[in-house]
C-alpha positions as MATLAB code, in Angstrom:
seq = 'MLSYPSTIVGRDKAMVLNLEQIKAIITAHEVLLLNSRDPSVIPFVDELHARILNHHSIATTDHPQEGQNGKDKGEIKRDSSNNVKILPFEFVVLEACLEAVISSLENE';
ca = [
      -7.172  -75.847 -262.261;
     -10.735  -75.256 -263.393;
     -12.721  -72.482 -261.822;
     -16.213  -73.445 -260.729;
     -18.924  -71.040 -259.596;
     -19.720  -70.867 -255.903;
     -22.512  -73.256 -254.998;
     -24.456  -74.490 -252.004;
     -26.262  -77.734 -252.776;
     -28.749  -79.296 -250.377;
     -28.962  -83.074 -250.203;
     -31.113  -85.360 -248.047;
     -28.633  -85.535 -245.186;
     -25.943  -83.006 -246.087;
     -25.080  -79.657 -247.614;
     -22.282  -79.500 -250.172;
     -20.449  -76.171 -250.350;
     -18.052  -74.861 -252.954;
     -17.488  -71.264 -251.900;
     -14.329  -69.612 -253.199;
     -11.539  -71.336 -251.223;
     -13.889  -73.264 -248.886;
     -15.042  -76.678 -250.038;
     -17.053  -78.599 -247.462;
     -19.662  -81.244 -246.797;
     -21.834  -80.416 -243.789;
     -24.097  -82.908 -242.013;
     -26.147  -82.518 -238.844;
     -23.217  -83.656 -236.688;
     -19.985  -83.123 -238.597;
     -18.228  -81.108 -241.267;
     -15.689  -82.376 -243.794;
     -13.371  -79.721 -245.224;
     -11.890  -81.003 -248.448;
      -8.959  -78.568 -248.474;
      -8.349  -77.975 -244.766;
      -4.554  -77.891 -245.201;
      -4.652  -75.139 -247.825;
      -2.781  -72.115 -246.377;
      -5.603  -69.779 -247.399;
      -8.121  -71.913 -245.478;
      -6.160  -72.492 -242.244;
      -7.391  -69.268 -240.527;
     -10.964  -70.307 -241.352;
     -10.331  -73.786 -239.925;
      -9.175  -72.210 -236.647;
     -12.262  -69.956 -236.500;
     -14.567  -72.857 -237.362;
     -12.974  -75.019 -234.671;
     -13.590  -72.298 -232.071;
     -17.217  -71.910 -233.171;
     -17.846  -75.654 -233.054;
     -16.384  -75.882 -229.548;
     -18.507  -72.912 -228.465;
     -21.630  -74.447 -230.033;
     -20.938  -77.779 -228.318;
     -20.480  -76.128 -224.924;
     -23.695  -74.109 -225.374;
     -25.683  -77.112 -226.591;
     -24.604  -79.285 -223.650;
     -25.407  -76.782 -220.877;
     -28.821  -76.620 -219.254;
     -28.990  -72.818 -219.351;
     -27.172  -71.423 -222.387;
     -25.848  -67.919 -221.920;
     -24.554  -65.356 -224.353;
     -20.829  -65.180 -224.956;
     -18.442  -62.659 -223.483;
     -19.513  -59.033 -223.698;
     -22.943  -60.096 -224.961;
     -21.534  -61.499 -228.201;
     -22.716  -64.972 -229.100;
     -21.167  -65.456 -232.561;
     -24.622  -66.312 -233.856;
     -25.079  -69.637 -232.068;
     -27.813  -68.303 -229.753;
     -30.904  -66.538 -230.951;
     -33.835  -65.236 -228.953;
     -37.399  -65.310 -230.184;
     -40.015  -62.604 -229.608;
     -40.782  -63.892 -226.104;
     -37.044  -63.815 -225.210;
     -36.728  -67.625 -225.177;
     -33.301  -68.989 -226.077;
     -33.008  -70.792 -229.424;
     -29.792  -72.653 -230.237;
     -28.988  -72.865 -233.939;
     -28.488  -76.360 -235.380;
     -24.884  -77.435 -235.919;
     -25.110  -77.266 -239.702;
     -26.326  -73.656 -239.592;
     -23.459  -72.658 -237.292;
     -20.989  -74.147 -239.791;
     -22.781  -72.635 -242.805;
     -22.773  -69.210 -241.135;
     -19.026  -69.478 -240.457;
     -18.377  -70.469 -244.087;
     -20.425  -67.599 -245.473;
     -18.825  -65.051 -243.129;
     -15.335  -66.241 -244.122;
     -16.109  -65.943 -247.834;
     -17.709  -62.516 -247.425;
     -14.720  -61.310 -245.420;
     -12.352  -62.640 -248.076;
     -14.281  -60.915 -250.860;
     -14.420  -57.645 -248.907;
     -10.631  -57.763 -248.459;
     -10.130  -58.133 -252.212;
];
């Protein structure tokens, strides 16, 4: 199998990621993981699923709140006037991908 360098490519309506073991196409409303059944990717798939569910529940509530113990997994940001800002779906997915790759590289 050929080894390709890690890349993040922006397109008009999608981001294409090739990051170590994670290969994905991210749009504003969905993510396609090209190797979701790969044993090395399954823990990431579980984490991503949890983040997407959390993002969906935050985005559909009228008054988003931080997660348990003040942790919000990055989906909620506050600006300088303490107003709540919810990250777009594609940024939540991109953040999860980058954190998974960084964690994998740190473990090596």
